[in-house]
C-alpha angles and dihedrals in degrees: 000000000000124000088250091053091049093056096039112125117250113273093243095061091073101022098086105069138114094301091054093055092047095046103035099028090077092054087069098050119186097261092052094047088052092056092047093049090054091047091052091048091054099037094046091044090232123181132176105292095025112142111235130189113203105190121201094012103178113194093345098267092154102013091072101048093043089052088048088058090056103269115134099230135194111195115199128191139155093221115091087193094056091047093049090053091046089054093051088054099046090100112186099339110127123233089246086065103038130020133172128209132187109224140140106245094212084079129062117270121246091241139035144174098097119161093223143355136208135198111189145181100024102308096159128076098048095118134003130330086253090056093053090047087054095050091050091049088054090053091048092048092048096060127071119248105284091027121138129235124198123194123189114191148140118262141199097263089059093054096044089049095055094043093049091053092045091239118170104194115228135169136187117218124221090260092054096262111149120216123195127185127208120193135190115189122202105202094195098054093030091229127138117207107205131185123187120202122190136180132177146115093311094050143269133284147143140220132195132204140175117212134180105228109204126197116245088253089054092047094052089049089053091048092051093042085057092060100264127119117228113242110171145340124231136181095265118295095354135108091226117106117257116252120203092221140063122007092350092068092060095038136075131297124234112193119195117196138165134221106233101189 
């Protein structure tokens, strides 16, 4: 490794920009977001006035509709670009109902006592296992005793299922842009090295990422090591129970946990 590579900034520090919002934003269409918001409202036992920590919040995809329902939301993200976009889209929601904070979740938050917290769309595995444990401890420390935490992420069964079937994921955006994903998986380190290529009317581009893909067993162990108690497993951001068969095995994992003290 060269000296330049040694000091190279982590991929995730520049990954989340305008291209990310354009390419990945359509993966979470309005109808799908609405169903996930309903699931979060039910799973986290939210009510008007409930204090919710959305971390990381990205461009406010679920922070905003949950605040519109009456939750008092703090959205936290490392990316200034994501937060600027979220602020632009806040509409008429007052700051008393929805706030955004730029913060590195590997470090404790400046406030706590939230009724619930969520961590969505595969926001773990960017760095080391110690980084992920620190993030989960931040979430645990952010909620009050008895508070609920929900984590929606990819998991190893998903990757293995795709690779075993020779699937090369692709997607066409509404403007005709074609997005193709290439993946290389290291079974020893458990890291997936992904590159996305796109081309369409607005131009072409590519992005690369390296993600630690945990098994569900490993994820639950991390959650409990962070001070949370595992409560239930769901197929991604859904209130339905996870079934270890059929489509759920190759889908996403939603882990619901509770801080006990």
